[in-house]
FIKOLKE-483090 format. One record per residue: z, y, x of N, C-alpha, C in turn; residue number from 1. Coordinates in steps of 0.02 Angstrom, whole numbers, padded with zeros to 5 digits, always signed. Layout:
     npz     npy     npx    capz    capy    capx     cpz     cpy     cpx    i
       Z       Y       X       Z       Y       X       Z       Y       X  NUM
...
***
This chain:
     npz     npy     npx    capz    capy    capx     cpz     cpy     cpx    i
  +06068  +06941  +07037  +06122  +06993  +07075  +06120  +06959  +07121    1
  +06101  +07015  +07180  +06111  +07014  +07251  +06137  +07046  +07284    2
  +06206  +06989  +07325  +06252  +07047  +07350  +06249  +07019  +07440    3
  +06250  +07062  +07464  +06258  +07072  +07538  +06320  +07085  +07547    4
  +06321  +07060  +07618  +06387  +07040  +07647  +06394  +07069  +07692    5
  +06423  +07109  +07748  +06422  +07134  +07817  +06467  +07098  +07855    6
  +06443  +07056  +07896  +06513  +07033  +07932  +06523  +06973  +07919    7
  +06502  +06904  +07963  +06513  +06824  +07975  +06549  +06805  +08000    8
  +06616  +06844  +08003  +06675  +06819  +08016  +06723  +06752  +07969    9
  +06774  +06731  +07967  +06790  +06681  +07924  +06769  +06704  +07843   10
  +06834  +06780  +07838  +06810  +06788  +07771  +06749  +06800  +07740   11
  +06692  +06831  +07780  +06648  +06838  +07758  +06600  +06782  +07746   12
  +06616  +06747  +07786  +06583  +06661  +07772  +06593  +06661  +07712   13
  +06668  +06658  +07697  +06699  +06608  +07632  +06679  +06648  +07565   14
  +06661  +06719  +07567  +06641  +06756  +07520  +06572  +06752  +07501   15
  +06550  +06717  +07554  +06459  +06692  +07548  +06452  +06646  +07516   16
  +06489  +06608  +07527  +06512  +06539  +07514  +06509  +06540  +07415   17
  +06565  +06563  +07396  +06588  +06562  +07350  +06538  +06592  +07313   18
  +06497  +06670  +07328  +06441  +06681  +07284  +06382  +06645  +07293   19
  +06378  +06612  +07319  +06310  +06577  +07325  +06331  +06515  +07276   20
  +06379  +06477  +07290  +06416  +06427  +07229  +06413  +06448  +07172   21
  +06418  +06507  +07140  +06423  +06553  +07083  +06356  +06561  +07074   22
  +06314  +06559  +07114  +06224  +06556  +07095  +06212  +06603  +07090   23
  +06219  +06652  +07134  +06194  +06728  +07189  +06155  +06710  +07226   24
  +06125  +06771  +07239  +06061  +06788  +07295  +06114  +06809  +07345   25
  +06121  +06796  +07410  +06180  +06801  +07482  +06138  +06818  +07521   26
  +06139  +06892  +07541  +06120  +06896  +07621  +06183  +06919  +07641   27
  +06184  +06882  +07724  +06224  +06898  +07763  +06213  +06928  +07811   28
  +06254  +06981  +07836  +06240  +07014  +07895  +06280  +06986  +07944   29
  +06247  +06962  +08020  +06300  +06968  +08078  +06236  +06977  +08140   30
  +06273  +07028  +08168  +06264  +07048  +08251  +06255  +06985  +08294   31
  +06264  +06912  +08279  +06278  +06856  +08311  +06228  +06828  +08308   32
  +06149  +06812  +08329  +06091  +06789  +08336  +06100  +06740  +08329   33
  +06163  +06701  +08364  +06168  +06623  +08355  +06168  +06588  +08307   34
  +06251  +06618  +08256  +06266  +06618  +08220  +06219  +06646  +08153   35
  +06169  +06694  +08142  +06124  +06686  +08106  +06076  +06638  +08118   36
  +06065  +06597  +08150  +05999  +06554  +08164  +06041  +06489  +08131   37
  +06105  +06460  +08123  +06131  +06407  +08128  +06128  +06414  +08039   38
  +06144  +06492  +08024  +06161  +06485  +07959  +06089  +06457  +07911   39
  +06041  +06493  +07924  +05985  +06478  +07891  +05970  +06409  +07924   40
  +05951  +06400  +07996  +05932  +06317  +07983  +05965  +06252  +07983   41
  +06062  +06277  +07976  +06097  +06212  +07970  +06140  +06250  +07937   42
  +06114  +06301  +07872  +06180  +06306  +07811  +06248  +06293  +07841   43
  +06266  +06306  +07904  +06338  +06292  +07928  +06346  +06368  +07975   44
  +06402  +06403  +07974  +06417  +06452  +08029  +06474  +06416  +08105   45
  +06440  +06401  +08131  +06452  +06364  +08192  +06524  +06398  +08255   46
  +06539  +06455  +08230  +06600  +06497  +08246  +06632  +06495  +08214   47
  +06644  +06529  +08136  +06666  +06534  +08117  +06658  +06472  +08040   48
  +06731  +06454  +08010  +06724  +06421  +07964  +06650  +06349  +07969   49
  +06658  +06310  +08027  +06617  +06270  +08045  +06625  +06193  +08013   50
  +06652  +06176  +07982  +06662  +06137  +07942  +06626  +06144  +07863   51
  +06626  +06205  +07845  +06608  +06214  +07762  +06537  +06234  +07767   52
  +06482  +06191  +07728  +06446  +06191  +07690  +06388  +06271  +07681   53
  +06369  +06308  +07692  +06341  +06366  +07663  +06273  +06341  +07604   54
  +06284  +06368  +07557  +06241  +06363  +07509  +06157  +06375  +07527   55
  +06117  +06352  +07499  +06069  +06360  +07514  +06037  +06436  +07481   56
  +06066  +06467  +07458  +06065  +06537  +07416  +06077  +06598  +07471   57
  +06117  +06565  +07535  +06131  +06628  +07567  +06091  +06608  +07626   58
  +06077  +06686  +07659  +06011  +06685  +07690  +06050  +06745  +07736   59
  +06033  +06754  +07806  +06071  +06767  +07874  +06028  +06816  +07902   60
  +06054  +06877  +07917  +05991  +06925  +07958  +06036  +06951  +08007   61
  +06030  +06989  +08067  +06054  +07038  +08101  +05998  +07100  +08099   62
  +05974  +07117  +08046  +05950  +07163  +08038  +05993  +07204  +07962   63
  +06024  +07265  +07989  +06079  +07263  +07917  +06026  +07299  +07857   64
  +05955  +07321  +07877  +05934  +07347  +07820  +05880  +07309  +07779   65
  +05844  +07236  +07813  +05865  +07185  +07756  +05908  +07161  +07727   66
  +05951  +07176  +07750  +06018  +07120  +07729  +06045  +07187  +07628   67
  +06023  +07240  +07650  +06052  +07286  +07606  +05985  +07279  +07558   68
  +05935  +07281  +07573  +05873  +07276  +07514  +05881  +07257  +07464   69
  +05883  +07291  +07396  +05902  +07266  +07331  +05967  +07252  +07322   70
  +05978  +07256  +07344  +06059  +07215  +07345  +06121  +07281  +07286   71
  +06143  +07232  +07258  +06208  +07280  +07190  +06265  +07287  +07212   72
  +06291  +07228  +07249  +06337  +07240  +07288  +06342  +07218  +07344   73
  +06375  +07256  +07391  +06397  +07259  +07460  +06462  +07266  +07487   74
  +06478  +07187  +07500  +06534  +07180  +07526  +06556  +07195  +07604   75
  +06584  +07253  +07622  +06618  +07251  +07696  +06673  +07208  +07711   76
  +06641  +07144  +07766  +06687  +07124  +07785  +06698  +07125  +07858   77
  +06686  +07155  +07887  +06685  +07170  +07966  +06737  +07193  +07998   78
  +06764  +07193  +08042  +06840  +07235  +08061  +06844  +07285  +08065   79
  +06910  +07321  +08041  +06916  +07407  +08038  +06880  +07446  +08074   80
  +06895  +07443  +08144  +06863  +07466  +08210  +06800  +07463  +08201   81
  +06779  +07429  +08172  +06678  +07422  +08169  +06649  +07458  +08125   82
  +06697  +07473  +08065  +06674  +07501  +07987  +06618  +07566  +07986   83
  +06641  +07592  +08029  +06628  +07669  +08027  +06522  +07658  +08071   84
  +06536  +07624  +08122  +06466  +07645  +08125  +06410  +07585  +08098   85
  +06448  +07554  +08067  +06415  +07501  +08008  +06397  +07544  +07949   86
  +06436  +07585  +07914  +06431  +07630  +07877  +06385  +07667  +07896   87
  +06386  +07710  +07950  +06355  +07762  +07976  +06271  +07719  +07974   88
  +06250  +07651  +07995  +06206  +07644  +08009  +06154  +07614  +07933   89
  +06226  +07626  +07896  +06159  +07589  +07837  +06163  +07656  +07789   90
  +06188  +07709  +07831  +06155  +07794  +07767  +06092  +07783  +07770   91
  +06029  +07777  +07786  +05951  +07791  +07749  +05944  +07730  +07691   92
  +05982  +07685  +07712  +05959  +07633  +07643  +06008  +07632  +07596   93
  +06069  +07662  +07593  +06107  +07641  +07526  +06094  +07678  +07465   94
  +06119  +07662  +07422  +06076  +07685  +07356  +06133  +07699  +07322   95
  +06159  +07763  +07253  +06213  +07786  +07216  +06229  +07719  +07195   96
  +06170  +07689  +07159  +06202  +07648  +07096  +06258  +07554  +07141   97
  +06231  +07564  +07218  +06245  +07501  +07219  +06343  +07498  +07227   98
  +06382  +07461  +07234  +06457  +07459  +07215  +06456  +07434  +07306   99
  +06517  +07467  +07324  +06523  +07436  +07408  +06604  +07377  +07387  100
  +06619  +07340  +07422  +06687  +07307  +07415  +06703  +07296  +07482  101
  +06787  +07327  +07497  +06809  +07310  +07553  +06847  +07262  +07523  102
  +06829  +07219  +07597  +06848  +07158  +07622  +06895  +07151  +07661  103
  +06897  +07202  +07697  +06934  +07231  +07745  +07008  +07244  +07762  104
  +07044  +07216  +07780  +07118  +07243  +07801  +07135  +07268  +07842  105
  +07124  +07335  +07842  +07147  +07380  +07916  +07109  +07434  +07902  106
  +07158  +07503  +07934  +07153  +07562  +07937  +07117  +07591  +07996  107
  +07068  +07645  +07997  +07050  +07653  +08058  +07088  +07697  +08123  108
  +07087  +07670  +08157  +07129  +07690  +08216  +07107  +07759  +08254  109
  +07169  +07823  +08246  +07156  +07874  +08301  +07148  +07924  +08243  110
  +07129  +07893  +08176  +07119  +07949  +08109  +07192  +07940  +08076  111
  +07210  +07879  +08050  +07244  +07826  +08028  +07202  +07826  +07945  112
  +07138  +07824  +07936  +07085  +07816  +07850  +07080  +07744  +07849  113
  +07095  +07755  +07799  +07073  +07695  +07751  +07000  +07665  +07744  114
  +06950  +07626  +07699  +06907  +07620  +07725  +06876  +07650  +07685  115
  +06900  +07654  +07598  +06878  +07707  +07553  +06856  +07772  +07594  116
  +06903  +07803  +07622  +06900  +07870  +07650  +06852  +07882  +07703  117
  +06820  +07826  +07733  +06774  +07803  +07766  +06717  +07836  +07729  118
  +06723  +07790  +07685  +06661  +07777  +07645  +06615  +07847  +07599  119
  +06704  +07892  +07586  +06679  +07971  +07586  +06669  +07993  +07611  120
  +06678  +07984  +07683  +06670  +08050  +07728  +06597  +08026  +07767  121
  +06577  +07958  +07761  +06490  +07951  +07784  +06466  +07971  +07722  122
  +06452  +07954  +07667  +06412  +07963  +07637  +06422  +08016  +07585  123
  +06372  +08060  +07574  +06373  +08126  +07525  +06400  +08117  +07473  124
  +06407  +08156  +07424  +06439  +08140  +07352  +06376  +08099  +07317  125
  +06322  +08162  +07334  +06255  +08127  +07279  +06243  +08057  +07308  126
  +06248  +08027  +07357  +06231  +07972  +07357  +06287  +07882  +07384  127
  +06360  +07929  +07360  +06377  +07898  +07355  +06389  +07836  +07316  128
  +06381  +07769  +07352  +06414  +07710  +07297  +06483  +07701  +07238  129
  +06491  +07675  +07220  +06558  +07654  +07191  +06582  +07613  +07225  130
  +06680  +07623  +07244  +06692  +07594  +07270  +06760  +07546  +07243  131
  +06760  +07479  +07291  +06825  +07440  +07272  +06834  +07398  +07333  132
  +06924  +07411  +07324  +06951  +07373  +07384  +06964  +07280  +07361  133
  +06961  +07243  +07371  +06970  +07169  +07362  +07020  +07130  +07409  134
  +07076  +07128  +07397  +07090  +07099  +07464  +07160  +07075  +07407  135
  +07238  +07039  +07428  +07278  +06981  +07434  +07260  +06933  +07472  136
  +07325  +06892  +07440  +07326  +06834  +07469  +07302  +06770  +07508  137
  +07248  +06772  +07534  +07174  +06719  +07526  +07173  +06703  +07600  138
  +07179  +06648  +07630  +07160  +06624  +07690  +07109  +06606  +07656  139
  +07037  +06630  +07715  +06940  +06585  +07701  +06952  +06529  +07676  140
  +06996  +06498  +07747  +06989  +06398  +07737  +07024  +06381  +07672  141
  +07046  +06407  +07637  +07095  +06377  +07586  +07040  +06396  +07533  142
  +07015  +06445  +07515  +06985  +06478  +07460  +06899  +06427  +07454  143
  +06874  +06410  +07527  +06835  +06374  +07515  +06842  +06291  +07504  144
  +06903  +06272  +07521  +06912  +06215  +07498  +06933  +06194  +07431  145
  +06957  +06272  +07398  +06958  +06261  +07317  +07028  +06280  +07323  146
  +07074  +06273  +07352  +07146  +06286  +07344  +07164  +06365  +07283  147
  +07189  +06328  +07233  +07187  +06394  +07170  +07217  +06465  +07236  148
  +07184  +06513  +07228  +07200  +06569  +07223  +07167  +06644  +07207  149
  +07219  +06670  +07205  +07212  +06737  +07171  +07231  +06815  +07210  150
  +07192  +06863  +07185  +07173  +06910  +07232  +07163  +06985  +07187  151
  +07161  +07040  +07210  +07138  +07099  +07145  +07107  +07132  +07181  152
  +07058  +07168  +07156  +06994  +07211  +07151  +07007  +07277  +07131  153
  +07036  +07336  +07157  +07045  +07416  +07152  +07006  +07451  +07148  154
  +06987  +07476  +07101  +06938  +07534  +07110  +06951  +07590  +07048  155
  +06945  +07637  +07056  +06968  +07699  +06994  +06881  +07697  +06969  156
  +06845  +07667  +06956  +06794  +07638  +06945  +06784  +07583  +06883  157
  +06825  +07595  +06814  +06847  +07526  +06817  +06769  +07488  +06786  158
  +06729  +07488  +06754  +06672  +07449  +06758  +06671  +07426  +06834  159
  +06669  +07459  +06892  +06633  +07409  +06953  +06680  +07377  +06978  160
  +06782  +07390  +06951  +06815  +07337  +06969  +06804  +07295  +06917  161
  +06772  +07304  +06864  +06755  +07234  +06809  +06707  +07185  +06827  162
  +06664  +07219  +06861  +06603  +07185  +06895  +06613  +07139  +06947  163
  +06659  +07170  +06984  +06658  +07126  +07055  +06713  +07068  +07030  164
  +06753  +07092  +06953  +06820  +07013  +06955  +06751  +06976  +06926  165
  +06703  +06998  +06878  +06674  +06946  +06852  +06616  +06891  +06898  166
  +06609  +06952  +06942  +06555  +06899  +06990  +06579  +06871  +07054  167
  +06642  +06880  +07073  +06684  +06827  +07092  +06734  +06805  +07077  168
  +06770  +06792  +07031  +06779  +06743  +06990  +06771  +06678  +06974  169
  +06788  +06625  +07017  +06721  +06569  +07016  +06748  +06520  +07050  170
  +06771  +06467  +07001  +06796  +06375  +07030  +06878  +06400  +07031  171
  +06923  +06413  +07113  +06992  +06401  +07096  +06991  +06461  +07117  172
  +06950  +06525  +07123  +06960  +06603  +07131  +06959  +06654  +07077  173
  +07029  +06655  +07077  +07046  +06711  +07021  +07045  +06799  +07038  174
  +07040  +06843  +06999  +07034  +06909  +07020  +07051  +06943  +06972  175
  +07103  +06984  +06986  +07127  +07029  +06942  +07132  +07103  +06946  176
  +07109  +07165  +06917  +07106  +07225  +06942  +07148  +07261  +06921  177
  +07142  +07316  +06945  +07202  +07373  +06967  +07146  +07428  +06981  178
  +07190  +07501  +06972  +07146  +07572  +06987  +07194  +07589  +07040  179
  +07228  +07568  +07077  +07256  +07573  +07122  +07214  +07589  +07194  180
  +07187  +07608  +07228  +07133  +07601  +07289  +07199  +07609  +07338  181
  +07228  +07649  +07342  +07275  +07665  +07402  +07319  +07628  +07420  182
  +07382  +07588  +07359  +07429  +07546  +07381  +07388  +07487  +07395  183
  +07311  +07483  +07373  +07295  +07397  +07386  +07269  +07393  +07453  184
  +07231  +07472  +07474  +07220  +07452  +07553  +07253  +07454  +07597  185
  +07316  +07505  +07588  +07383  +07471  +07598  +07428  +07430  +07641  186
  +07430  +07403  +07570  +07468  +07351  +07576  +07420  +07292  +07611  187
  +07373  +07279  +07612  +07321  +07246  +07640  +07328  +07222  +07725  188
  +07326  +07313  +07742  +07336  +07343  +07786  +07418  +07327  +07832  189
  +07452  +07349  +07807  +07522  +07352  +07833  +07549  +07292  +07844  190
  +07534  +07245  +07802  +07559  +07174  +07780  +07531  +07145  +07855  191
  +07469  +07142  +07901  +07465  +07114  +07954  +07515  +07139  +08019  192
  +07538  +07215  +08006  +07591  +07251  +08048  +07648  +07170  +08062  193
  +07685  +07181  +08013  +07739  +07142  +07967  +07722  +07068  +07998  194
  +07654  +07019  +07994  +07661  +06957  +08008  +07640  +06971  +08080  195
  +07628  +07011  +08103  +07657  +07001  +08198  +07719  +07018  +08189  196
  +07769  +07030  +08195  +07825  +07025  +08188  +07857  +06987  +08169  197
  +07822  +06978  +08120  +07865  +06884  +08081  +07862  +06822  +08150  198
  +07770  +06846  +08163  +07766  +06769  +08217  +07799  +06812  +08281  199
  +07823  +06860  +08302  +07861  +06866  +08353  +07960  +06810  +08335  200
  +07975  +06854  +08294  +08042  +06807  +08243  +08010  +06726  +08293  201
  +07973  +06696  +08245  +07977  +06631  +08266  +07945  +06610  +08327  202
  +07900  +06660  +08364  +07912  +06639  +08454  +07965  +06654  +08490  203
  +08036  +06667  +08467  +08095  +06672  +08471  +08116  +06617  +08470  204
  +08095  +06590  +08400  +08121  +06527  +08403  +08171  +06525  +08330  205
  +08197  +06581  +08297  +08217  +06578  +08240  +08197  +06563  +08199  206
  +08235  +06550  +08127  +08217  +06523  +08080  +08205  +06562  +08024  207
  +08211  +06522  +07964  +08198  +06544  +07891  +08257  +06620  +07870  208
  +08291  +06632  +07880  +08346  +06677  +07890  +08320  +06757  +07912  209
  +08289  +06717  +07983  +08263  +06777  +08008  +08187  +06809  +07989  210
  +08157  +06754  +07972  +08093  +06781  +07941  +08094  +06803  +07879  211
  +08140  +06768  +07830  +08142  +06809  +07744  +08193  +06871  +07746  212
  +08246  +06885  +07813  +08273  +06964  +07826  +08176  +07009  +07827  213
  +08158  +06978  +07877  +08101  +07012  +07907  +08035  +07061  +07853  214
  +08027  +06995  +07823  +07965  +07007  +07729  +08006  +07042  +07704  215
  +08079  +07052  +07693  +08117  +07097  +07637  +08100  +07157  +07682  216
  +08136  +07180  +07731  +08136  +07255  +07765  +08070  +07269  +07752  217
  +08005  +07218  +07793  +07941  +07236  +07802  +07912  +07278  +07730  218
  +07942  +07220  +07689  +07910  +07265  +07617  +07926  +07329  +07584  219
  +07983  +07342  +07612  +08020  +07421  +07606  +07988  +07453  +07651  220
  +07967  +07445  +07717  +07946  +07487  +07752  +07845  +07500  +07708  221
  +07828  +07457  +07690  +07759  +07456  +07645  +07776  +07490  +07591  222
  +07816  +07503  +07570  +07856  +07539  +07489  +07839  +07617  +07540  223
  +07891  +07619  +07591  +07894  +07684  +07590  +07852  +07722  +07613  224
  +07820  +07702  +07656  +07742  +07733  +07666  +07686  +07747  +07605  225
  +07675  +07703  +07563  +07620  +07650  +07507  +07656  +07738  +07463  226
  +07710  +07735  +07457  +07715  +07807  +07398  +07707  +07861  +07430  227
  +07729  +07856  +07474  +07736  +07933  +07512  +07633  +07959  +07500  228
  +07618  +07893  +07518  +07539  +07913  +07529  +07501  +07920  +07480  229
  +07547  +07886  +07413  +07508  +07880  +07341  +07498  +07832  +07298  230
  +07516  +07791  +07331  +07513  +07720  +07299  +07565  +07708  +07253  231
  +07544  +07653  +07199  +07595  +07649  +07133  +07611  +07582  +07174  232
  +07715  +07588  +07144  +07763  +07526  +07163  +07740  +07459  +07156  233
  +07717  +07458  +07104  +07698  +07394  +07054  +07623  +07365  +07098  234
  +07576  +07410  +07133  +07540  +07377  +07171  +07581  +07351  +07236  235
  +07616  +07374  +07261  +07654  +07357  +07331  +07700  +07296  +07310  236
  +07726  +07279  +07262  +07755  +07206  +07236  +07700  +07146  +07198  237
  +07644  +07171  +07189  +07592  +07119  +07158  +07561  +07096  +07232  238
  +07508  +07081  +07220  +07464  +07028  +07248  +07428  +07064  +07331  239
  +07438  +07127  +07309  +07406  +07150  +07383  +07437  +07166  +07425  240
  +07514  +07184  +07388  +07568  +07203  +07431  +07602  +07142  +07453  241
  +07659  +07109  +07411  +07697  +07058  +07411  +07667  +07002  +07434  242
  +07629  +06978  +07413  +07596  +06931  +07410  +07552  +06919  +07466  243
  +07528  +06952  +07488  +07496  +06956  +07553  +07554  +06950  +07600  244
  +07585  +06992  +07586  +07628  +06976  +07642  +07666  +06926  +07661  245
  +07702  +06876  +07614  +07719  +06825  +07621  +07683  +06760  +07654  246
  +07621  +06775  +07624  +07583  +06725  +07648  +07570  +06745  +07735  247
  +07565  +06799  +07742  +07527  +06821  +07819  +07569  +06793  +07851  248
  +07647  +06808  +07849  +07696  +06821  +07891  +07728  +06754  +07869  249
  +07708  +06712  +07834  +07730  +06598  +07851  +07678  +06577  +07857  250
  +07611  +06582  +07834  +07544  +06561  +07832  +07538  +06544  +07905  251
  +07515  +06466  +07910  +07490  +06431  +07993  +07417  +06456  +08032  252
  +07381  +06492  +07948  +07316  +06502  +07970  +07334  +06571  +07981  253
  +07363  +06619  +07993  +07386  +06695  +07984  +07373  +06685  +08071  254
  +07305  +06743  +08068  +07284  +06772  +08139  +07352  +06822  +08176  255
  +07352  +06863  +08142  +07425  +06918  +08151  +07486  +06879  +08166  256
  +07505  +06826  +08136  +07559  +06777  +08143  +07580  +06747  +08213  257
  +07486  +06734  +08229  +07504  +06679  +08283  +07486  +06737  +08353  258
  +07460  +06779  +08349  +07473  +06847  +08404  +07551  +06844  +08412  259
  +07586  +06869  +08353  +07656  +06877  +08371  +07706  +06810  +08402  260
  +07679  +06760  +08373  +07698  +06706  +08404  +07715  +06691  +08466  261
  +07633  +06697  +08501  +07623  +06697  +08566  +07669  +06740  +08597  262
  +07682  +06785  +08572  +07698  +06841  +08607  +07763  +06833  +08613  263
  +07816  +06798  +08563  +07878  +06796  +08568  +07880  +06727  +08603  264
  +07836  +06681  +08634  +07827  +06630  +08691  +07836  +06661  +08772  265
  +07841  +06735  +08758  +07809  +06740  +08821  +07748  +06753  +08855  266
  +07686  +06750  +08803  +07640  +06778  +08837  +07604  +06849  +08827  267
  +07586  +06858  +08866  +07550  +06910  +08878  +07492  +06944  +08815  268
  +07495  +07000  +08774  +07435  +07024  +08736  +07370  +07014  +08752  269
  +07347  +07025  +08825  +07289  +07016  +08854  +07268  +06931  +08837  270
  +07335  +06897  +08858  +07307  +06840  +08866  +07290  +06790  +08779  271
  +07342  +06826  +08742  +07333  +06805  +08672  +07282  +06808  +08663  272
  +07228  +06883  +08626  +07180  +06907  +08632  +07115  +06885  +08659  273
  +07137  +06856  +08701  +07070  +06841  +08770  +07049  +06777  +08733  274
  +07093  +06735  +08715  +07097  +06673  +08689  +07072  +06675  +08601  275
  +07076  +06702  +08569  +07058  +06714  +08503  +06994  +06728  +08495  276
  +06956  +06700  +08443  +06882  +06714  +08418  +06870  +06780  +08379  277
  +06920  +06786  +08334  +06926  +06837  +08277  +06972  +06873  +08284  278
  +06984  +06953  +08261  +07015  +07011  +08277  +07071  +06990  +08226  279
  +07108  +07016  +08267  +07170  +07013  +08209  +07177  +07085  +08219  280
  +07159  +07078  +08149  +07177  +07173  +08120  +07247  +07220  +08135  281
  +07325  +07176  +08144  +07351  +07200  +08153  +07376  +07233  +08193  282
  +07352  +07219  +08255  +07351  +07234  +08333  +07325  +07309  +08339  283
  +07274  +07330  +08317  +07262  +07410  +08284  +07292  +07431  +08255  284
  +07298  +07386  +08195  +07332  +07422  +08135  +07383  +07465  +08167  285
  +07418  +07418  +08218  +07495  +07454  +08210  +07483  +07528  +08222  286
  +07450  +07526  +08260  +07445  +07593  +08297  +07420  +07656  +08243  287
  +07382  +07650  +08183  +07358  +07664  +08143  +07433  +07671  +08096  288
  +07478  +07634  +08069  +07522  +07639  +08017  +07584  +07656  +08057  289
  +07590  +07691  +08129  +07615  +07709  +08151  +07601  +07791  +08153  290
  +07527  +07799  +08141  +07517  +07871  +08158  +07542  +07888  +08104  291
  +07517  +07868  +08013  +07535  +07890  +07975  +07597  +07890  +07965  292
  +07647  +07852  +07982  +07724  +07847  +07987  +07756  +07908  +07992  293
  +07721  +07922  +08065  +07756  +07991  +08101  +07732  +08058  +08069  294
  +07651  +08059  +08036  +07653  +08110  +08011  +07684  +08123  +07954  295
  +07695  +08074  +07911  +07745  +08078  +07863  +07819  +08094  +07858  296
  +07839  +08085  +07915  +07915  +08081  +07922  +07931  +08028  +07896  297
  +07908  +07956  +07894  +07934  +07884  +07872  +07939  +07853  +07921  298
  +08015  +07845  +07909  +08071  +07786  +07956  +08019  +07719  +07943  299
  +07998  +07691  +08001  +07992  +07613  +07989  +07989  +07601  +08054  300
  +08051  +07559  +08050  +08067  +07520  +08130  +08045  +07469  +08153  301
  +08028  +07434  +08104  +07981  +07365  +08111  +07905  +07368  +08141  302
  +07877  +07419  +08111  +07798  +07456  +08143  +07828  +07469  +08202  303
  +07879  +07511  +08222  +07902  +07542  +08278  +07926  +07508  +08339  304
  +07959  +07455  +08338  +07966  +07398  +08373  +07889  +07364  +08413  305
  +07864  +07339  +08325  +07788  +07288  +08368  +07749  +07342  +08408  306
  +07733  +07405  +08369  +07705  +07451  +08420  +07740  +07463  +08491  307
  +07777  +07447  +08512  +07825  +07436  +08587  +07802  +07381  +08602  308
  +07828  +07343  +08580  +07784  +07269  +08607  +07722  +07288  +08634  309
  +07677  +07287  +08588  +07604  +07280  +08592  +07585  +07324  +08663  310
  +07604  +07413  +08645  +07563  +07464  +08693  +07633  +07471  +08716  311
  +07694  +07478  +08746  +07732  +07489  +08776  +07758  +07444  +08810  312
  +07755  +07384  +08824  +07797  +07351  +08863  +07850  +07313  +08839  313
  +07888  +07326  +08804  +07936  +07287  +08783  +07962  +07237  +08774  314
  +08010  +07203  +08784  +08016  +07141  +08796  +08045  +07126  +08721  315
  +07999  +07074  +08688  +08014  +07042  +08618  +08066  +07026  +08603  316
  +08118  +07000  +08644  +08190  +07002  +08606  +08241  +07038  +08612  317
  +08209  +07117  +08652  +08240  +07170  +08668  +08229  +07207  +08600  318
  +08169  +07202  +08587  +08143  +07226  +08510  +08190  +07215  +08445  319
  +08202  +07156  +08460  +08235  +07097  +08393  +08294  +07124  +08383  320
  +08312  +07122  +08467  +08389  +07139  +08459  +08433  +07219  +08449  321
  +08369  +07252  +08466  +08372  +07339  +08408  +08368  +07348  +08352  322
  +08317  +07281  +08313  +08295  +07300  +08248  +08383  +07286  +08240  323
  +08401  +07210  +08251  +08486  +07210  +08241  +08536  +07248  +08247  324
  +08531  +07285  +08294  +08587  +07334  +08282  +08587  +07380  +08277  325
  +08541  +07411  +08234  +08525  +07493  +08208  +08605  +07529  +08161  326
  +08612  +07566  +08159  +08652  +07616  +08135  +08684  +07552  +08040  327
  +08714  +07533  +08042  +08732  +07496  +07955  +08732  +07556  +07902  328
  +08702  +07533  +07876  +08707  +07596  +07811  +08676  +07548  +07734  329
  +08672  +07592  +07676  +08662  +07543  +07606  +08594  +07532  +07609  330
  +08574  +07453  +07571  +08507  +07456  +07582  +08467  +07486  +07541  331
  +08501  +07518  +07489  +08443  +07558  +07449  +08432  +07630  +07501  332
  +08462  +07634  +07560  +08452  +07687  +07591  +08440  +07654  +07669  333
  +08364  +07634  +07657  +08347  +07605  +07721  +08376  +07547  +07759  334
***
């Protein structure tokens, strides 16, 4: 089986390594010609995961049609803001027998659409591939270093979900399945917003009490919006929800947590982003999550404060204080 991976960031590269180790023929797309040349010549991605050896069975290209040729699994691992354009670029070569696997943890800004909705919108019914969302608590660096990791493959097409499960479950990576695409996509996206908030708390110098409170109330926000959008509660309490939320809010490898932490220390968003090689999905996803919350009339105070810091210039300490001085209420009533 040939696997195509669209996006050669750290997670796309890690999945290419896992699939290559498992014995699959892998085609990796990147718009960065220097990355492509290094992968093919030196079997290393010099920008992302530079210490990881890439198997010989992985071939990289800047030509998206070449990467998709004869592919059965197509893994989308590019940032969410680039996904629509990439899907449109694939339209002429996509086959209905393909399975699209979204490894992108984000929501399109401006529309609030999840990746599955973009796939439905771009591809006509007759030529639309099956869709699977791959998500869960997984830092790329730890996955390729064979740290035990569990993720979930969500699909309404049971056969497609099971194929992804059997294909990517290798070494210490264990893939579970479920049929809740909405919950899996939203959990993987909203947790990035909460991770920025957790980083802000850490950057202000607050400790474990504060982080625990934020994770718990962040889960409440995630659940309120998820249920309103049609997600299942058990999904949001599982790997793609609570599991990924805990990892991203506490792990030192979290890019979103790093952004929040630096903001909490007093740096500007522009300065922080300029110094990063990879995208912190939560920065743009905050706009999309707020859009969905406002559209549905859902109260999401943490999201609102993160948005105010990122896009309205509110000081981080003021945002934290306003969260703590909201009117008192029962826990079950938000």
